[in-house]
N, C-alpha and C positions, 0 to 999 in steps of 0.2 A: 452419552459419549462411552465408547467402549474402554476407554483408558481411565485411570484414577482422575478425578477432577480435583484440581488444585485450586482453581479460582472460580466462583460462581456470583454472578450479579442477577438478582431477581427484582425487575421493576424498579430500577435505581433512578431517582430523580435529584436534580440540584438546580436551584435558580439563584441568579443575582440580581435582586430587584426585580425588574419587568423582564429580564432575560432568562428564558429556559435553556440552560447550558446543557443539561441531560435530561431527557424526557423519557422515563419509564424504560431504560435500557435492561436488556436481560442477555447475558452472556456465559459462555461457560469455557474454560481453558484446561486442557488436559496435560497430565504429566508428561514432561519432556517435549512439549508443543513450543513452537514459536508462533504466538498469536498476535496479529498486528491490528490496530486501529488506525485505519487510513482515512483521510478525507481533507478538505481545505480548511483554511483558518476558519475559527468559529463554529466547527461542526460539533464539539463536544468531546473530542478525543483526548486531550490533555486533561480536561476537568475529571473525564472518567478516570484516567489514570492517577490523578491526585486524589480521588475519592478511594481509590483501592490502597494508595500508599497511606491514607489517613492524614493527608495534608488539607482535605476538606471534608466536613462532615455532611452527610447526604439529608435531604429533605424527606424523601421516601423510599421504600424498598429496603433491601439488605444484601450485604456482602458477606461471602463466606469464604475462608481460606482453609484448605485441608480439611473441610468438614466442620470447621469451628467458625461461628459467627464473629466477624470483627466490626461490623457496623450494621445497626438495625434501627430504622425509625420507629417501628411499632413497640420494640422492647427497650427503646431510648438506651441502645448500646452503643458505645464508642471505645474501641481498643486504640490507644495512641500508637504512634508510627513505629517506635521503638520495641513495641511489644508485639509486631506482626511478622517478624522474621523475614524483612523484604530487603533485597538488594536494590539500590537505586542509582542509575545514572542518568544525569540531565543535560540539557544542551550546553551549559556552562561549565560542566565537569565538576565545579567546585572543589578544585585542588587546593589544600592549604599551602600558601607560598613559603611560610616560616618553617615547614617541615620538610626533611628530604623524602626520597621515595619510600623507604622502609617505614618511616614514621607515618606517612599518609596511609600507608595499607594496615599498619599495625593498629591505628587509632581505634577503628571500631571493636577490635578484640579486646583492647585495654579497657575501654568502656564496659565491656561486658564481663570484666575480672578474669579473663583467660590468664592461665599461668604464662611466665615470660618465656619457658623453653617451647611450649606450645606454639606461642606467638611466632617465635623464630621460624619453626619448622614450617608452620602454615604461609607465613609470609613469602618465605623462599620458595616454596612449592608453587604459590600462585604466580609470584612474578616469573619463574622459569615457564610456566604455562604460556604466557603471553609475551615471551621473548625480551623480558626486562632484567632477567638475571644478570647480576654483576653491577647493576646500577643503584644497588640499594642505598649507598651514601650520597648519591647526586642530589643537588638541590632540585625541587620540583620546578622552579622557575627556569631551569636550563634544559628543559625538556622541549622535544618537538611537539607539534599538534598531535600527531600520531601517537607519540609515546605518552602524552597527557591523557589521551583518550583511553589507552592501554590501562595507565595507572588508575584512572576512575573506575574501569571494569574490576581491576584487581581489589580495589577498595570494597566493591559491592559484593564480590564473589568469597572474600576470604572467610566469612563467618557462616559460608554454606546457606544461603537463603532458600526458603521454599519456593520463591517466585522472584525473578530479576525484572525490574521495571526499567526500560529505556525510553526516555523522551528526547526525540529528534538527537540522537548521540552523535551523528556524524555531520550536523549542518555546518559546523565550524571549521570543517576540513576541506581542502581542495578537491576537485573532480577525480583526480588520480588517487590520491589518498582514501576517499570516500569508497572507491571501488575496492581497493586492497583490504580495507577494513571490514567491508562486508564480507568478503570471503574468510577473512580470519576469525570473525564473529561466528560464521556459520561452522567452521571447523570446530572452533572451541565449543560452541554448543553442543554439536555431535559427540565430541570426546567426553564432556563432562555429564551429558544428558539433562542439562538444567532447563527449567521452564521459563519462558520469556514472554512479557507482556510488552509490546513494542508499539510506540507511537511514532508515525511520521506522515508527512504530507507528499513524500517523495514516492512516486509510483514504482520506480526501478527498484528502490530499497524493499518495498513491501512485496513485489512480485518474486524478488530473487531470495529473500531471506525467509518468508513465511511458510509454514504448514497450513494455515488459515488466515483469512482476512476478514475483518468486519469493515465494510465501507460505511463510514459515518456520515449521517446527514440530519440537521435540525436535532442534534441530541441523541439521535436512534441510529441502531446498526440497521442501514438499508439492506444490506445483504451480507451473508456470511458463507463462506466457501473457500476452496482451495483456489490458489492463484489462477490456475488454467482455467477452472470452471468460471470464475468471475469474468475473466478476460472474454472467453469464449461464448459463455451463455449469461450475460448480465440480465438481472431480474428486473431492472428498472431503466428508464432513460438517463437517469443521473447516473447509475453505475456505469452504463454504457458509455457515456460521454466523459466520465471523469477518469477512467481506465484507459489510457492510450489515446489514439487519435481515431477520429470515426468520419467517414465520409456520410453525409446525410442528404439525401435526394427527395424532393417532394412530389407527390402525385395523388391519383384516387385509385380506390380498389376497383379492379376490373374483374377479378374473379377470385373466390376464396372457396379453398377445399380443406381437407383435414390436414394434408401434409404441405401444401404449397399455397401461396398467395401471390397473385399477378397484380401489378400496379401499373397504371398508364401514368406517364410522366406529365408534369404540368410545364408550362412557359416555354422556353426555348427548346426543351426536350420533348415537347409534345408529338406524339405519334410513336416514341419508343416505349416499351413494355419491359419491366424488370421483374422477374419472378424470385421469390425467396420464401424462407420460412416464417411462420407467425412468430411473434415474441412470445415468451412463455405465458400462459394463462390468458391470452388475448383472442377473441373471436372477431372477424371481420365480415362487413356487411358490403357487398358492391355498391360503389358510388360515394363511399365515405373518404374524407381525406386521409392520406397515410404517408409515412416516412419510411424510406429505404435506407437501411443502415449497412455499411460494410467498412472493415478495416482496411486503410490504405495498402498494406502489405499483401492483402488477399486478392487485389485486382491484377489480373493478368494483362501485362501492356505489350503490344506489338505496334510496328508501323503501320499506318494506314495505307494499305496498298491495293484496296479494292472495296467493292460494297460490303456494307455491315450485315452481318447475320441479323436474322428477325428478332431475336430474344437475347436480353441480357448484354448486349453490346453497345457501347456508346462511342462516338467520336469525340477527339478533344485535340487541342494544340497546345503545346509547350509555351508558356508566356514568360516565365522566369525560370532559372536553373542555378541551384546552388550545389557546389561540390562540398561534402561535408566529411569526407575521408573514406568510410566505408561504403558509401552510396551518395547518389543525388537526391536532393529533395526539389520537386518541380511543382511550380503553381501551373494547373492546366485549366483552360477555358474549355467549358462544354457547350458554349453557345450563350448568347445573351449576357446576363450578369452572373451566371453560374460558373463559380471557380472552386476547384478542390486541390488538395494537396496529395501529390503521389510521391512515393519512395520508388527510385529506379536504381537498378543494379549498375555498378561501376564498370562492369564486364564489357560494356559496349559505349561507343560514343553518343552521347546525345546533345542537341542543340536547341537553342530557343527558336520557335517557328516551326519546329517538326511536328507533322500530324500523326497523331496516334489512334489506335484502336484499343478500346478498355473493355475488357471481359469481365463481368462480375459473376463468377459461379453460384449458381442458385443456392448450393450447400453452404456458402458462407455469407449469403445475404440474408438479413432479418428484416422483417417488416413490423413496424410499430404505429399506434395511434398517433394522428397529427395533433 
């Protein structure tokens, strides 16, 4: 990495009995970066964060913070959490109910023996940063969900940690407040230049907040990259299907060239051919089964008012239609048992039973091994 490396994991593993929670994971997080561990439940993302925090000890590998090893299986080294200079915000916030706002934020500084005047100045500064200035004497139990989330963030930032760990910090908030807090966290991170290791299963949180994302699967980083590169150029079928929605159609390879693969559809779509680019690192042979993948928002939809073009266009019928505010979600039958979900603009009127032409531009279609 070009930037200074704040966190480095080299071949880190952790098991709980027969369960391999983290399997030889290797990652680097640069200074000032928001790096997200994204994946479904049980993929190892929270265990990885707990290993970084020092809340679990690793079985193999090494973890380095700012060039200093803090955990190493080969060296039998384990630096306890309070000596790693990390800030942590977890799903439950862990706000102390018997303390007021000021006391909650000041507590980590008091543990470190910071002078009283310095404590007052730092607490006031960090509360002002997140919009809690003036609430110093308010009981923590009287705060709203969003205020409690900000308070937990203040407590983690007040001693200027090298790395801020966030484990599903917005999961207890309602949808509107989650959206607001995402924006506030992004602005705060830019203003302070803090380095964040963020754990979430929420794709929107990951895509909107991150500089880079590691998609976790079976304890490993399946793919690491920028949000856009992962979404548009997934390196595996797991990453493709986990990030966003994907329309998958089945067929057999008709023709395979360097830049393009043509697939003849199976079943009710027999006779139709779809062309697209080969998935990264995959070579195809004519006659082999294949999957054609495309994002619903990339499908160009028009009313079916004439014969279909020969290539990359399918006919469909709207079976079910849901208005969800900014768009319609439509279940479209392509024939036989084949059903796909489409996103339709609200700028025009749609109705169930309407016949459609669906164009799948070759540049947004990817072809995968079946």
